[in-house]
PyMOL Python script that loads the backbone (N, CA, C, O; Angstrom):
from pymol import cmd

cmd.read_pdbstr("""\
ATOM      1  N   MET A   1     -31.436 -41.375  57.981  1.00  0.00           N
ATOM      2  CA  MET A   1     -30.826 -40.460  57.034  1.00  0.00           C
ATOM      3  C   MET A   1     -29.618 -41.158  56.388  1.00  0.00           C
ATOM      4  O   MET A   1     -28.880 -41.896  57.040  1.00  0.00           O
ATOM      5  N   ASN A   2     -29.450 -40.902  55.107  1.00  0.00           N
ATOM      6  CA  ASN A   2     -28.344 -41.501  54.375  1.00  0.00           C
ATOM      7  C   ASN A   2     -27.051 -40.766  54.680  1.00  0.00           C
ATOM      8  O   ASN A   2     -26.980 -39.542  54.569  1.00  0.00           O
ATOM      9  N   LYS A   3     -26.044 -41.508  55.060  1.00  0.00           N
ATOM     10  CA  LYS A   3     -24.735 -40.895  55.308  1.00  0.00           C
ATOM     11  C   LYS A   3     -23.872 -41.076  54.084  1.00  0.00           C
ATOM     12  O   LYS A   3     -23.883 -42.133  53.453  1.00  0.00           O
ATOM     13  N   LEU A   4     -23.119 -40.036  53.748  1.00  0.00           N
ATOM     14  CA  LEU A   4     -22.229 -40.112  52.598  1.00  0.00           C
ATOM     15  C   LEU A   4     -20.890 -40.713  53.029  1.00  0.00           C
ATOM     16  O   LEU A   4     -20.412 -40.494  54.142  1.00  0.00           O
ATOM     17  N   THR A   5     -20.304 -41.478  52.106  1.00  0.00           N
ATOM     18  CA  THR A   5     -18.980 -42.026  52.389  1.00  0.00           C
ATOM     19  C   THR A   5     -17.956 -40.897  52.328  1.00  0.00           C
ATOM     20  O   THR A   5     -18.259 -39.795  51.870  1.00  0.00           O
ATOM     21  N   ARG A   6     -16.767 -41.175  52.785  1.00  0.00           N
ATOM     22  CA  ARG A   6     -15.700 -40.163  52.785  1.00  0.00           C
ATOM     23  C   ARG A   6     -15.403 -39.687  51.364  1.00  0.00           C
ATOM     24  O   ARG A   6     -15.199 -38.496  51.131  1.00  0.00           O
ATOM     25  N   GLN A   7     -15.382 -40.621  50.425  1.00  0.00           N
ATOM     26  CA  GLN A   7     -15.090 -40.267  49.039  1.00  0.00           C
ATOM     27  C   GLN A   7     -16.214 -39.406  48.444  1.00  0.00           C
ATOM     28  O   GLN A   7     -15.945 -38.458  47.706  1.00  0.00           O
ATOM     29  N   GLU A   8     -17.449 -39.732  48.761  1.00  0.00           N
ATOM     30  CA  GLU A   8     -18.579 -38.939  48.279  1.00  0.00           C
ATOM     31  C   GLU A   8     -18.541 -37.523  48.862  1.00  0.00           C
ATOM     32  O   GLU A   8     -18.864 -36.553  48.176  1.00  0.00           O
ATOM     33  N   GLN A   9     -18.153 -37.417  50.107  1.00  0.00           N
ATOM     34  CA  GLN A   9     -18.039 -36.102  50.731  1.00  0.00           C
ATOM     35  C   GLN A   9     -16.963 -35.265  50.036  1.00  0.00           C
ATOM     36  O   GLN A   9     -17.160 -34.077  49.781  1.00  0.00           O
ATOM     37  N   LEU A  10     -15.823 -35.896  49.732  1.00  0.00           N
ATOM     38  CA  LEU A  10     -14.742 -35.173  49.056  1.00  0.00           C
ATOM     39  C   LEU A  10     -15.166 -34.710  47.665  1.00  0.00           C
ATOM     40  O   LEU A  10     -14.849 -33.593  47.257  1.00  0.00           O
ATOM     41  N   VAL A  11     -15.880 -35.565  46.939  1.00  0.00           N
ATOM     42  CA  VAL A  11     -16.360 -35.187  45.610  1.00  0.00           C
ATOM     43  C   VAL A  11     -17.338 -34.025  45.722  1.00  0.00           C
ATOM     44  O   VAL A  11     -17.258 -33.074  44.944  1.00  0.00           O
ATOM     45  N   LEU A  12     -18.240 -34.087  46.661  1.00  0.00           N
ATOM     46  CA  LEU A  12     -19.223 -33.029  46.851  1.00  0.00           C
ATOM     47  C   LEU A  12     -18.552 -31.712  47.227  1.00  0.00           C
ATOM     48  O   LEU A  12     -18.908 -30.662  46.692  1.00  0.00           O
ATOM     49  N   ILE A  13     -17.600 -31.757  48.126  1.00  0.00           N
ATOM     50  CA  ILE A  13     -16.877 -30.555  48.540  1.00  0.00           C
ATOM     51  C   ILE A  13     -16.090 -29.979  47.370  1.00  0.00           C
ATOM     52  O   ILE A  13     -16.043 -28.762  47.191  1.00  0.00           O
ATOM     53  N   THR A  14     -15.470 -30.849  46.571  1.00  0.00           N
ATOM     54  CA  THR A  14     -14.695 -30.389  45.413  1.00  0.00           C
ATOM     55  C   THR A  14     -15.591 -29.690  44.399  1.00  0.00           C
ATOM     56  O   THR A  14     -15.257 -28.609  43.914  1.00  0.00           O
ATOM     57  N   VAL A  15     -16.722 -30.300  44.079  1.00  0.00           N
ATOM     58  CA  VAL A  15     -17.646 -29.708  43.103  1.00  0.00           C
ATOM     59  C   VAL A  15     -18.176 -28.377  43.608  1.00  0.00           C
ATOM     60  O   VAL A  15     -18.212 -27.399  42.861  1.00  0.00           O
ATOM     61  N   LEU A  16     -18.585 -28.331  44.856  1.00  0.00           N
ATOM     62  CA  LEU A  16     -19.106 -27.074  45.409  1.00  0.00           C
ATOM     63  C   LEU A  16     -18.026 -25.995  45.456  1.00  0.00           C
ATOM     64  O   LEU A  16     -18.303 -24.824  45.194  1.00  0.00           O
ATOM     65  N   SER A  17     -16.804 -26.385  45.787  1.00  0.00           N
ATOM     66  CA  SER A  17     -15.697 -25.421  45.827  1.00  0.00           C
ATOM     67  C   SER A  17     -15.434 -24.838  44.444  1.00  0.00           C
ATOM     68  O   SER A  17     -15.234 -23.631  44.307  1.00  0.00           O
ATOM     69  N   LEU A  18     -15.433 -25.694  43.412  1.00  0.00           N
ATOM     70  CA  LEU A  18     -15.213 -25.214  42.049  1.00  0.00           C
ATOM     71  C   LEU A  18     -16.332 -24.277  41.600  1.00  0.00           C
ATOM     72  O   LEU A  18     -16.073 -23.290  40.912  1.00  0.00           O
ATOM     73  N   LEU A  19     -17.557 -24.574  41.978  1.00  0.00           N
ATOM     74  CA  LEU A  19     -18.678 -23.686  41.645  1.00  0.00           C
ATOM     75  C   LEU A  19     -18.516 -22.322  42.314  1.00  0.00           C
ATOM     76  O   LEU A  19     -18.759 -21.290  41.689  1.00  0.00           O
ATOM     77  N   VAL A  20     -18.112 -22.317  43.571  1.00  0.00           N
ATOM     78  CA  VAL A  20     -17.919 -21.057  44.292  1.00  0.00           C
ATOM     79  C   VAL A  20     -16.769 -20.263  43.681  1.00  0.00           C
ATOM     80  O   VAL A  20     -16.877 -19.048  43.514  1.00  0.00           O
ATOM     81  N   VAL A  21     -15.671 -20.938  43.348  1.00  0.00           N
ATOM     82  CA  VAL A  21     -14.529 -20.248  42.735  1.00  0.00           C
ATOM     83  C   VAL A  21     -14.940 -19.636  41.402  1.00  0.00           C
ATOM     84  O   VAL A  21     -14.587 -18.494  41.108  1.00  0.00           O
ATOM     85  N   GLY A  22     -15.684 -20.386  40.596  1.00  0.00           N
ATOM     86  CA  GLY A  22     -16.165 -19.864  39.320  1.00  0.00           C
ATOM     87  C   GLY A  22     -17.045 -18.648  39.499  1.00  0.00           C
ATOM     88  O   GLY A  22     -16.935 -17.684  38.741  1.00  0.00           O
ATOM     89  N   TRP A  23     -17.915 -18.679  40.489  1.00  0.00           N
ATOM     90  CA  TRP A  23     -18.799 -17.550  40.771  1.00  0.00           C
ATOM     91  C   TRP A  23     -17.991 -16.332  41.211  1.00  0.00           C
ATOM     92  O   TRP A  23     -18.280 -15.212  40.788  1.00  0.00           O
ATOM     93  N   VAL A  24     -16.988 -16.540  42.054  1.00  0.00           N
ATOM     94  CA  VAL A  24     -16.146 -15.430  42.523  1.00  0.00           C
ATOM     95  C   VAL A  24     -15.379 -14.810  41.355  1.00  0.00           C
ATOM     96  O   VAL A  24     -15.271 -13.587  41.266  1.00  0.00           O
ATOM     97  N   VAL A  25     -14.854 -15.636  40.470  1.00  0.00           N
ATOM     98  CA  VAL A  25     -14.130 -15.123  39.302  1.00  0.00           C
ATOM     99  C   VAL A  25     -15.073 -14.317  38.415  1.00  0.00           C
ATOM    100  O   VAL A  25     -14.696 -13.258  37.914  1.00  0.00           O
ATOM    101  N   LYS A  26     -16.283 -14.803  38.220  1.00  0.00           N
ATOM    102  CA  LYS A  26     -17.260 -14.090  37.396  1.00  0.00           C
ATOM    103  C   LYS A  26     -17.580 -12.726  38.007  1.00  0.00           C
ATOM    104  O   LYS A  26     -17.620 -11.722  37.295  1.00  0.00           O
ATOM    105  N   VAL A  27     -17.804 -12.687  39.307  1.00  0.00           N
ATOM    106  CA  VAL A  27     -18.105 -11.418  39.982  1.00  0.00           C
ATOM    107  C   VAL A  27     -16.916 -10.474  39.899  1.00  0.00           C
ATOM    108  O   VAL A  27     -17.093  -9.277  39.669  1.00  0.00           O
ATOM    109  N   PHE A  28     -15.708 -10.993  40.084  1.00  0.00           N
ATOM    110  CA  PHE A  28     -14.506 -10.160  40.024  1.00  0.00           C
ATOM    111  C   PHE A  28     -14.329  -9.561  38.635  1.00  0.00           C
ATOM    112  O   PHE A  28     -14.046  -8.372  38.497  1.00  0.00           O
ATOM    113  N   ARG A  29     -14.498 -10.391  37.608  1.00  0.00           N
ATOM    114  CA  ARG A  29     -14.321  -9.891  36.236  1.00  0.00           C
ATOM    115  C   ARG A  29     -15.390  -8.884  35.866  1.00  0.00           C
ATOM    116  O   ARG A  29     -15.124  -7.951  35.108  1.00  0.00           O
ATOM    117  N   THR A  30     -16.601  -9.057  36.389  1.00  0.00           N
ATOM    118  CA  THR A  30     -17.669  -8.097  36.115  1.00  0.00           C
ATOM    119  C   THR A  30     -17.361  -6.765  36.787  1.00  0.00           C
ATOM    120  O   THR A  30     -17.600  -5.707  36.205  1.00  0.00           O
ATOM    121  N   ALA A  31     -16.838  -6.810  37.995  1.00  0.00           N
ATOM    122  CA  ALA A  31     -16.543  -5.586  38.738  1.00  0.00           C
ATOM    123  C   ALA A  31     -15.285  -4.898  38.231  1.00  0.00           C
ATOM    124  O   ALA A  31     -15.145  -3.686  38.394  1.00  0.00           O
ATOM    125  N   ASN A  32     -14.365  -5.639  37.619  1.00  0.00           N
ATOM    126  CA  ASN A  32     -13.099  -5.083  37.138  1.00  0.00           C
ATOM    127  C   ASN A  32     -12.894  -5.449  35.675  1.00  0.00           C
ATOM    128  O   ASN A  32     -12.138  -6.370  35.366  1.00  0.00           O
ATOM    129  N   PRO A  33     -13.565  -4.730  34.764  1.00  0.00           N
ATOM    130  CA  PRO A  33     -13.392  -5.073  33.351  1.00  0.00           C
ATOM    131  C   PRO A  33     -11.958  -4.828  32.905  1.00  0.00           C
ATOM    132  O   PRO A  33     -11.290  -3.936  33.428  1.00  0.00           O
ATOM    133  N   PRO A  34     -11.476  -5.615  31.938  1.00  0.00           N
ATOM    134  CA  PRO A  34     -10.097  -5.443  31.486  1.00  0.00           C
ATOM    135  C   PRO A  34      -9.916  -4.092  30.796  1.00  0.00           C
ATOM    136  O   PRO A  34     -10.810  -3.597  30.109  1.00  0.00           O
ATOM    137  N   VAL A  35      -8.750  -3.519  30.997  1.00  0.00           N
ATOM    138  CA  VAL A  35      -8.443  -2.249  30.360  1.00  0.00           C
ATOM    139  C   VAL A  35      -7.942  -2.566  28.960  1.00  0.00           C
ATOM    140  O   VAL A  35      -6.980  -3.314  28.787  1.00  0.00           O
ATOM    141  N   GLY A  36      -8.597  -1.993  27.970  1.00  0.00           N
ATOM    142  CA  GLY A  36      -8.229  -2.270  26.586  1.00  0.00           C
ATOM    143  C   GLY A  36      -6.989  -1.497  26.181  1.00  0.00           C
ATOM    144  O   GLY A  36      -6.634  -0.484  26.784  1.00  0.00           O
ATOM    145  N   LYS A  37      -6.342  -2.003  25.143  1.00  0.00           N
ATOM    146  CA  LYS A  37      -5.184  -1.303  24.604  1.00  0.00           C
ATOM    147  C   LYS A  37      -5.662  -0.015  23.937  1.00  0.00           C
ATOM    148  O   LYS A  37      -6.715  -0.010  23.300  1.00  0.00           O
ATOM    149  N   PRO A  38      -4.921   1.055  24.070  1.00  0.00           N
ATOM    150  CA  PRO A  38      -5.311   2.266  23.344  1.00  0.00           C
ATOM    151  C   PRO A  38      -5.111   2.043  21.844  1.00  0.00           C
ATOM    152  O   PRO A  38      -4.162   1.383  21.422  1.00  0.00           O
ATOM    153  N   ILE A  39      -6.008   2.597  21.062  1.00  0.00           N
ATOM    154  CA  ILE A  39      -5.920   2.427  19.622  1.00  0.00           C
ATOM    155  C   ILE A  39      -4.831   3.371  19.098  1.00  0.00           C
ATOM    156  O   ILE A  39      -4.855   4.577  19.341  1.00  0.00           O
ATOM    157  N   GLU A  40      -3.893   2.789  18.383  1.00  0.00           N
ATOM    158  CA  GLU A  40      -2.799   3.592  17.836  1.00  0.00           C
ATOM    159  C   GLU A  40      -3.244   4.219  16.531  1.00  0.00           C
ATOM    160  O   GLU A  40      -3.976   3.607  15.752  1.00  0.00           O
ATOM    161  N   ASN A  41      -2.800   5.437  16.299  1.00  0.00           N
ATOM    162  CA  ASN A  41      -3.077   6.072  15.023  1.00  0.00           C
ATOM    163  C   ASN A  41      -2.186   5.450  13.959  1.00  0.00           C
ATOM    164  O   ASN A  41      -0.960   5.458  14.065  1.00  0.00           O
ATOM    165  N   VAL A  42      -2.821   4.921  12.948  1.00  0.00           N
ATOM    166  CA  VAL A  42      -2.068   4.288  11.872  1.00  0.00           C
ATOM    167  C   VAL A  42      -1.819   5.342  10.796  1.00  0.00           C
ATOM    168  O   VAL A  42      -2.753   5.926  10.247  1.00  0.00           O
ATOM    169  N   ARG A  43      -0.556   5.569  10.514  1.00  0.00           N
ATOM    170  CA  ARG A  43      -0.216   6.544   9.483  1.00  0.00           C
ATOM    171  C   ARG A  43      -0.047   5.832   8.153  1.00  0.00           C
ATOM    172  O   ARG A  43       0.627   4.807   8.057  1.00  0.00           O
ATOM    173  N   THR A  44      -0.662   6.386   7.147  1.00  0.00           N
ATOM    174  CA  THR A  44      -0.496   5.826   5.826  1.00  0.00           C
ATOM    175  C   THR A  44       0.295   6.797   4.980  1.00  0.00           C
ATOM    176  O   THR A  44       0.156   8.012   5.120  1.00  0.00           O
ATOM    177  N   ASN A  45       1.106   6.274   4.121  1.00  0.00           N
ATOM    178  CA  ASN A  45       1.893   7.126   3.226  1.00  0.00           C
ATOM    179  C   ASN A  45       1.037   7.489   2.029  1.00  0.00           C
ATOM    180  O   ASN A  45       0.845   6.677   1.124  1.00  0.00           O
ATOM    181  N   SER A  46       0.516   8.726   2.025  1.00  0.00           N
ATOM    182  CA  SER A  46      -0.343   9.165   0.929  1.00  0.00           C
ATOM    183  C   SER A  46       0.337  10.213   0.108  1.00  0.00           C
ATOM    184  O   SER A  46      -0.237  10.705  -0.864  1.00  0.00           O
TER     185      SER A  46
END
""", "prot")
cmd.dss("prot")
cmd.show_as("cartoon", "prot")
cmd.util.cbc("prot")
cmd.orient("prot")
């Protein structure tokens, strides 16, 4: 079996960690949509 060097292991762990973080952020944003600003009534001088 091929063994990975220490540097290859760190790169692999970093890439996998970033993928997991991205997935968690996506799930969080889907579950908690941003609250929009309320639309202000614009008064016009008529």
